[in-house]
C-alpha positions as CSV (number, residue, x, y, z in Angstrom):
1,M,154.5,92.0,144.7
2,K,151.8,89.5,144.0
3,F,149.9,90.9,146.9
4,W,149.9,94.4,145.5
5,K,148.9,93.2,142.1
6,K,145.9,91.5,143.5
7,A,145.0,94.5,145.6
8,L,145.2,96.7,142.5
9,L,143.0,94.3,140.6
10,V,140.4,94.4,143.4
11,V,140.4,98.2,143.5
12,A,140.1,98.4,139.7
13,A,137.2,95.9,139.7
14,L,135.4,97.9,142.5
15,T,136.0,101.1,140.6
16,L,134.6,99.7,137.4
17,G,131.7,98.2,139.3
18,T,130.9,101.6,140.9
19,A,131.2,103.4,137.6
20,G,129.0,100.9,135.9
21,S,126.3,101.2,138.6
22,V,126.3,104.9,138.2
23,T,126.2,105.0,134.4
24,S,123.5,102.3,134.4
25,I,121.1,104.6,136.3
26,H,119.3,106.4,133.5
27,A,119.0,110.1,134.3
28,A,116.7,112.4,132.4
29,S,118.6,114.5,129.8
30,S,118.8,118.2,130.0
31,S,116.5,118.5,127.0
32,V,113.8,116.5,128.8
33,N,114.3,118.5,132.0
34,S,114.0,121.8,130.1
35,E,110.5,120.8,129.0
36,L,109.2,119.4,132.3
37,Q,106.8,121.3,134.5
38,H,109.1,120.4,137.4
39,K,112.7,119.2,137.0
40,G,113.1,115.6,137.9
41,E,109.3,114.9,137.9
42,L,107.0,113.6,135.2
43,T,103.7,115.3,135.9
44,I,100.9,113.0,134.8
45,G,97.3,114.1,134.4
46,L,94.5,111.4,134.9
47,E,91.0,111.1,136.3
48,G,91.7,108.8,139.2
49,T,88.0,107.7,139.2
50,Y,88.1,105.3,136.2
51,S,88.8,101.7,137.3
52,P,90.9,99.8,136.3
53,Y,92.9,102.6,134.5
54,S,93.2,104.9,137.5
55,Y,91.2,104.8,140.8
56,R,91.6,104.9,144.5
57,K,91.8,101.8,146.7
58,N,91.8,102.4,150.5
59,G,92.5,106.1,149.7
60,K,95.5,105.3,147.6
61,L,95.8,106.1,143.9
62,T,96.3,102.8,141.9
63,G,95.4,101.2,138.6
64,F,96.9,100.2,135.3
65,E,97.9,103.6,134.1
66,V,99.2,104.5,137.5
67,D,101.5,101.6,137.7
68,L,102.5,102.1,134.0
69,G,103.1,105.8,134.6
70,K,105.4,105.0,137.5
71,A,107.3,102.4,135.5
72,V,107.8,104.7,132.5
73,A,108.9,107.6,134.7
74,K,111.5,105.4,136.4
75,K,112.9,104.3,133.1
76,M,113.1,108.0,132.1
77,G,115.1,108.8,135.2
78,L,112.2,110.7,136.7
79,K,109.7,110.5,139.6
80,A,106.0,110.1,138.6
81,H,103.8,112.9,140.0
82,F,100.0,112.3,139.5
83,V,97.5,115.1,139.2
84,P,93.9,113.7,139.4
85,T,91.6,115.9,137.3
86,K,88.1,115.7,135.9
87,W,87.9,114.4,132.3
88,D,86.5,117.6,130.9
89,S,89.6,119.5,132.0
90,L,92.3,116.9,131.3
91,I,93.2,117.7,127.7
92,A,92.7,121.4,128.2
93,G,94.9,121.2,131.2
94,L,97.7,119.6,129.1
95,G,97.4,122.5,126.6
96,A,97.6,125.0,129.4
97,G,100.8,123.4,130.7
98,K,99.4,121.8,133.9
99,F,100.8,118.4,133.0
100,D,103.7,116.9,131.0
101,V,101.5,114.1,129.8
102,V,98.0,112.7,130.1
103,M,97.4,109.0,130.6
104,N,93.7,108.4,130.8
105,N,92.6,105.8,128.3
106,I,93.2,108.3,125.5
107,T,92.3,107.2,122.0
108,Q,94.4,108.3,119.0
109,T,92.1,110.4,116.8
110,P,92.9,112.7,113.8
111,E,91.3,115.7,115.6
112,R,93.6,115.3,118.7
113,A,96.7,114.7,116.4
114,K,96.2,118.2,115.0
115,Q,97.1,119.8,118.4
116,Y,98.9,117.1,120.4
117,N,101.4,114.2,120.0
118,F,100.8,110.6,120.9
119,S,103.0,107.9,122.4
120,T,103.3,104.5,121.0
121,P,100.0,102.7,121.8
122,Y,100.2,100.6,125.0
123,I,96.8,98.8,124.9
124,R,93.9,98.3,122.5
125,S,90.5,99.2,124.0
126,H,87.4,97.3,122.8
127,F,84.1,99.2,122.7
128,A,81.1,97.8,124.6
129,L,77.4,98.7,124.7
130,I,75.8,98.2,128.1
131,V,72.0,98.0,128.2
132,P,69.3,96.6,130.5
133,K,68.9,92.8,130.2
134,S,65.4,93.3,129.0
135,S,66.5,95.6,126.2
136,K,65.9,94.6,122.6
137,I,69.1,96.6,121.5
138,T,71.7,94.2,120.2
139,N,74.0,96.4,118.2
140,L,75.2,100.0,117.8
141,K,72.9,100.7,114.8
142,Q,69.9,100.4,117.1
143,I,70.9,103.2,119.4
144,S,69.8,105.8,116.9
145,R,67.6,108.5,118.5
146,K,68.0,106.8,121.9
147,K,69.5,108.3,125.1
148,I,73.0,106.8,125.5
149,V,75.4,107.8,128.3
150,A,79.1,108.6,127.6
151,G,81.7,111.1,128.8
152,T,81.8,114.4,126.9
153,G,84.8,114.6,124.5
154,T,85.6,110.9,124.9
155,N,85.9,108.3,122.1
156,N,82.8,106.7,123.6
157,A,80.9,109.9,122.9
158,T,82.2,109.9,119.3
159,V,80.8,106.4,118.8
160,V,77.4,107.5,120.2
161,K,77.3,110.4,117.8
162,K,78.4,108.3,114.9
163,Y,75.5,106.0,115.4
164,K,73.1,108.9,115.9
165,G,72.3,108.3,119.6
166,K,71.3,111.1,121.9
167,L,74.3,111.8,124.0
168,V,73.8,112.0,127.8
169,A,77.0,113.3,129.3
170,N,78.4,111.4,132.2
171,S,82.1,110.4,132.5
172,D,81.7,108.3,135.7
173,F,81.3,104.7,134.8
174,A,79.4,103.6,138.0
175,S,76.9,106.4,137.8
176,A,76.4,105.8,134.1
177,L,75.4,102.3,134.8
178,D,73.0,103.5,137.5
179,M,71.4,105.8,134.9
180,V,70.8,102.8,132.7
181,R,69.4,100.7,135.6
182,Q,67.1,103.5,136.5
183,G,65.8,103.9,133.0
184,R,67.2,107.4,132.6
185,A,69.1,106.2,129.5
186,A,68.7,103.2,127.0
187,G,72.4,102.3,127.5
188,T,76.0,103.4,127.8
189,V,79.0,103.1,125.5
190,N,82.3,102.4,127.3
191,S,85.2,100.0,127.1
192,R,84.8,96.2,127.4
193,E,87.8,96.2,129.8
194,A,86.2,98.7,132.2
195,W,83.1,96.4,132.3
196,Y,85.2,93.4,133.1
197,S,87.0,95.2,135.9
198,Y,83.8,96.5,137.3
199,T,82.2,93.1,137.4
200,K,85.0,91.8,139.6
201,Q,83.8,94.0,142.6
202,H,80.3,95.0,141.8
203,A,77.0,93.3,141.0
204,T,75.7,93.9,137.5
205,K,72.2,92.6,138.1
206,G,69.7,93.8,135.4
207,L,72.5,94.7,132.9
208,K,74.2,93.1,130.0
209,M,77.3,93.9,128.0
210,I,77.4,93.7,124.2
211,D,80.8,93.5,122.6
212,V,80.6,95.7,119.5
213,S,84.1,95.1,118.1
214,S,82.6,93.8,114.8
215,E,81.0,97.3,114.3
216,Q,83.7,99.5,115.9
217,K,87.4,98.7,115.7
218,P,89.3,98.6,119.0
219,A,90.8,102.0,119.9
220,K,94.6,102.5,120.1
221,I,95.2,103.9,123.6
222,S,98.2,106.2,124.1
223,A,99.7,108.9,126.3
224,L,99.1,112.5,125.1
225,F,101.8,115.2,124.9
226,N,102.1,118.9,123.9
227,K,103.7,119.3,120.5
228,K,106.2,121.7,122.1
229,D,107.6,118.9,124.2
230,P,109.2,116.5,121.7
231,A,112.0,115.5,124.0
232,I,109.6,114.3,126.7
233,Q,107.6,112.3,124.0
234,K,110.8,110.7,122.6
235,S,112.1,109.7,126.1
236,Y,108.7,108.4,127.1
237,N,108.4,106.3,124.0
238,Q,111.9,104.8,124.5
239,A,111.0,103.9,128.1
240,L,107.6,102.4,127.1
241,Q,109.2,100.3,124.3
242,Q,111.6,98.8,126.9
243,L,108.7,98.0,129.2
244,Q,106.8,96.4,126.3
245,K,109.9,94.4,125.3
246,D,110.6,93.1,128.8
247,G,106.9,92.1,129.4
248,T,106.1,94.7,132.0
249,V,103.1,96.2,130.1
250,K,101.7,92.7,129.4
251,K,101.9,91.8,133.1
252,L,100.1,95.0,134.1
253,S,97.4,94.3,131.6
254,Q,96.8,90.8,133.0
255,K,96.9,92.2,136.5
256,Y,94.2,94.8,136.0
257,F,92.2,93.5,133.1
258,G,92.6,89.7,133.6
259,A,93.8,89.4,130.0
260,D,96.5,90.7,127.6
261,I,94.9,93.6,125.8
262,T,98.2,95.1,124.5
263,K,97.7,93.6,121.0
């Protein structure tokens, strides 16, 4: 009799353990799946050419937003599917339904909020002005009427226009720096974090970075969603908040930027 009682207890424990393991696997809800481009997949639009956010290393897509996208999708019960796209077509592609979300160092702005929804911010991006070492420019006020490189439609371009610089469109960080080196522009506005990442692997001879945080507040960086997809946004935010709470986002920030830029 004791033998059978023990056996039943073992079976019950195994059953509960199995049930627990199944229910602990978070599966995307039907409401989320109904909004996705492809059931079971979170389709993420990004550039794939903007280190350290998303770029290719030995032919493989990697970077801060790539690893974060994978982690968020997993928490949502989905598989991350990345679609590298040129910056100029990213937000338009979201509106056209090519992606479920865009993760590409997107800044929260009132203009974007009119048409799209944002996730909870996951990092704060500090603006930087990069100029030749010989340049007399020391702040953003001095870029007025000067040629300054920035990506069309980016928050960097908004800063250039705000300080009345002459915008020279180029969203590729490396070639933007080349333009400054070659004297084709007086400088470029980008993120301080992108500069730090670039300096780890490339020479910056002839250039200097000016942190302009005192003139321009750090930007809140978030994922971008269509307004017609509230279930995806809600599920994404829940997953992101868990990753922020358990320290995953902070670890990824330190891995790719060498510092905690989540606050």
